[in-house]
Steps between C-alpha positions, in 0.01 A plus 500: 500500500406849360850611542642194313244543227617875464854417466429226246299746281778757534771250393289377211466867391858553506563191284232611262626842434865427480488255221418747204628579158509852345559631167581884475636744247707769649514836308859563563556713193694789666884511477510710817209395732440174675164308523469334840289201562393313812479120524269541811224709323587368149496856359700790399562731797600874531840517701645834560803386699592132389820508672320506832178329417400127559178546298641396181673158376584553141572806289529528113647751252535393142675167515644564851341327823572572862406314811470666845841392611868607502555849364126545389330479826476390856328178443623137528411425134718355228492273191666173371531373151593170347655571168715189454262210550588378851151373576467110500322525164796686338267776393539866596188663342150550624364368165601170618467521876208734582265221572763274672679726749305606820782558730819694509781244400803461715778471250720302743668802682209687642290775341692790401262797477644789299436846620489819312837652399653752249509417131647703213245425238223756547445700175506880532274683248688821559858371430407185298745309721459229748534627871494345846177408651367265778302183415502120577760298338302174488205662333722695264533177299123483402561629151765636262512729207614365160691707235165645385424619845215250542465354842503120531368339812715216635214347710756398762374342819478784754374546847440826689491558882275777619617807713369310812770227448241223520277503202647339185354488161578322176580780257486497123542819293407386159421787273631863447272644247138623482255391219606809319870390540597783757788392712501515885170314548627213707263195519562307823348168629560406854357258752483532876501252775822308453675272726815671632725405793813664629755351736400565847704611796283299732165325516156657434382688801856574646473876396797614721712201409584387844403132448165527684146578419347710790321809595793714376455374155130582510563863612781535224246362227209726617741804486623417156149445368339806663782730381488360147845363526427122456716502175801633694533166663566162361147375380593149567528598887172681494277275290413255784209332326694469161237666274742745347341805673597682821187610686283457804460128424868454566459662841224261590693203376807590728297567797324172456824328455636649836183407698503145366874449587 
């Protein structure tokens, strides 16, 4: 009974702390340096080697935004954007949809997460030209500069996937200017704890994808969790209790399933 009570408390705690909303202003005023942000700690983090680090999820420099994915870092991050109104409501802005949308929409052909790639629109202060740089193509459409060089937010519906490949947030970059009108101060609003499902190669618990759930899967799951590699596998296979997290509770769940069957 105590064990069951403990796990119920643990599961309830996970639910409580994953459904949160945050409003943050990122001081990304530098044209050459990036400001790194963690969706786990909800804070700016110091990253010396972003190309090899999993301790950051987003990075900002002026208007530009990176995710820990693709050419930017080793993570399984990425982003998607709806800029044409493919939701059932026909809207494509967070102004209309923020309170209504609590899961990542499937636009009919699966979820195509865009990873970071090279773009030729990074302004170089030395040459006063646009040069190549790496950033996320989906998040690149969060705002545009008009003829007077004023940034106008698009308020497009966007989602960001964290470096761990499992945590997903609603993402809204809605302002570029400080109270004194200084550019590069990006105000973002994001919400954690979304419902997100990927197509799975097998069923939950079949970690080695052999069509069975047995002690081999338990050993594989323990190894992945202890070595911090849970995100390298398919989360739908590892998350046996279906709570959106991969942890010791899933090990207990799969062992219980094996013993009962």
